[in-house]
C-alpha positions as CSV (number, residue, x, y, z in Angstrom):
1,M,50.2,-26.5,-40.8
2,T,53.0,-24.3,-39.7
3,A,53.0,-22.1,-36.6
4,H,53.1,-18.4,-37.2
5,A,54.3,-15.7,-34.9
6,P,51.5,-13.8,-33.2
7,D,52.6,-10.5,-34.9
8,D,53.2,-12.0,-38.4
9,P,51.1,-9.9,-40.9
10,T,51.0,-12.8,-43.4
11,A,49.4,-15.2,-40.9
12,E,45.9,-16.0,-41.7
13,P,43.3,-15.8,-38.9
14,N,42.6,-18.9,-36.9
15,P,38.8,-19.3,-37.1
16,G,38.9,-22.3,-34.7
17,N,40.2,-20.1,-31.9
18,A,37.3,-18.1,-30.3
19,F,39.7,-16.1,-28.2
20,P,42.6,-14.2,-29.8
21,E,46.1,-14.7,-28.3
22,D,46.1,-11.3,-26.6
23,G,42.8,-12.1,-24.7
24,R,40.8,-9.3,-26.3
25,Q,37.3,-10.2,-27.6
26,E,36.4,-6.8,-29.2
27,E,38.1,-7.8,-32.4
28,L,35.6,-10.6,-33.0
29,G,32.6,-8.3,-32.3
30,E,31.6,-10.1,-29.1
31,P,31.0,-8.0,-25.9
32,T,33.4,-8.5,-23.1
33,L,32.5,-9.4,-19.5
34,V,32.9,-5.7,-18.6
35,D,30.6,-4.7,-21.4
36,E,28.0,-7.2,-20.2
37,L,28.3,-6.1,-16.6
38,T,28.0,-2.4,-17.6
39,S,24.9,-3.3,-19.7
40,L,23.4,-5.2,-16.8
41,L,24.0,-2.2,-14.4
42,E,22.5,0.2,-16.9
43,D,19.4,-2.1,-17.3
44,G,19.1,-2.3,-13.5
45,R,19.4,1.4,-13.2
46,T,16.7,1.9,-15.9
47,Y,14.4,-0.6,-14.2
48,A,14.9,1.1,-10.8
49,E,14.2,4.5,-12.2
50,A,11.0,3.2,-13.9
51,E,9.9,1.4,-10.7
52,I,10.4,4.6,-8.7
53,A,8.5,6.6,-11.2
54,Y,5.7,4.1,-11.1
55,Q,5.5,4.0,-7.3
56,K,5.5,7.8,-7.2
57,T,2.6,7.9,-9.6
58,R,0.8,5.2,-7.6
59,A,1.4,7.1,-4.3
60,A,0.1,10.3,-5.9
61,Y,-3.0,8.6,-7.1
62,V,-3.6,6.9,-3.7
63,G,-3.1,10.2,-1.9
64,Q,-5.6,12.0,-4.2
65,Q,-8.2,9.2,-3.7
66,A,-7.6,9.1,0.1
67,K,-8.3,12.9,0.2
68,G,-11.6,12.4,-1.6
69,I,-12.5,9.4,0.6
70,A,-11.8,11.4,3.8
71,I,-13.9,14.3,2.7
72,T,-16.9,12.3,1.6
73,G,-16.6,10.0,4.7
74,G,-16.4,13.1,7.0
75,I,-19.4,14.6,5.4
76,A,-21.3,11.3,5.7
77,A,-20.3,11.0,9.4
78,L,-21.5,14.5,10.1
79,L,-24.8,13.8,8.4
80,V,-25.2,10.7,10.5
81,V,-24.6,12.7,13.7
82,L,-27.1,15.3,12.6
83,A,-29.7,12.6,11.8
84,I,-29.2,11.1,15.3
85,F,-29.8,14.6,16.8
86,A,-32.9,15.0,14.7
87,L,-34.2,11.6,15.9
88,V,-33.5,12.5,19.5
89,F,-35.2,15.9,19.2
90,G,-38.1,14.4,17.3
91,A,-38.6,11.7,20.0
92,I,-38.6,14.4,22.7
93,L,-41.2,16.4,20.7
94,A,-43.4,13.4,20.1
95,L,-43.3,12.3,23.8
96,T,-43.9,15.8,25.3
97,P,-47.7,15.9,24.9
98,L,-47.9,12.4,26.5
99,V,-45.6,12.8,29.5
100,G,-44.5,16.5,29.5
101,A,-41.2,18.0,28.5
102,I,-39.2,16.8,31.5
103,G,-40.6,13.2,31.2
104,A,-39.9,13.1,27.5
105,T,-36.4,14.3,28.0
106,A,-35.8,11.7,30.8
107,I,-37.2,8.8,28.6
108,V,-35.0,9.7,25.6
109,F,-32.0,10.2,27.9
110,A,-32.6,6.8,29.6
111,A,-33.1,5.1,26.2
112,L,-29.8,6.6,24.9
113,L,-28.0,5.4,28.0
114,V,-29.3,1.9,27.6
115,V,-28.3,1.8,23.9
116,A,-24.9,3.2,24.8
117,F,-24.5,0.6,27.6
118,V,-25.4,-2.3,25.2
119,L,-22.9,-1.0,22.6
120,I,-20.2,-0.7,25.2
121,R,-20.8,-4.3,26.4
122,I,-20.6,-5.6,22.8
123,A,-17.4,-3.6,22.1
124,S,-15.9,-4.9,25.3
125,S,-16.7,-8.5,24.5
126,K,-15.2,-8.2,21.0
127,A,-12.1,-6.6,22.5
128,K,-11.7,-9.4,25.0
129,A,-12.1,-12.0,22.2
130,M,-9.5,-10.3,20.1
131,M,-7.1,-10.2,23.0
132,R,-7.6,-13.9,23.6
133,A,-7.0,-14.6,19.9
134,F,-3.7,-12.8,20.0
135,G,-2.8,-13.8,23.6
136,N,-0.2,-16.5,24.4
137,G,-2.8,-18.8,25.9
138,D,-2.3,-17.9,29.6
139,A,-5.9,-16.6,30.0
């Protein structure tokens, strides 16, 4: 086998050499490192754009659902407050014939204070337990 000059037009291609003498791979149809990096960057950009679009759609859905939840929850809370007022008013009306209007009002008022006091004590003990759970152990 004789050696040929790199620019000799009569020289047959060397199939055993994967890389041409001038270092270019485009002639063999293989992508270069720059082509691969460019493709990787384009794929990354496409993925990022798709992820951003997905997260925007997700956020819009969550926002729409949160609005509906807030409205129905607010209406439910209002109805609970109105039911409690109705219960208090009904209790006063039911007790009025037995102890009079002032006595009925005082009984319902005292009962509500007792219930409120019990609920405050329960909330306070739960708050203290939570503080102990997250505390550093000094207490």
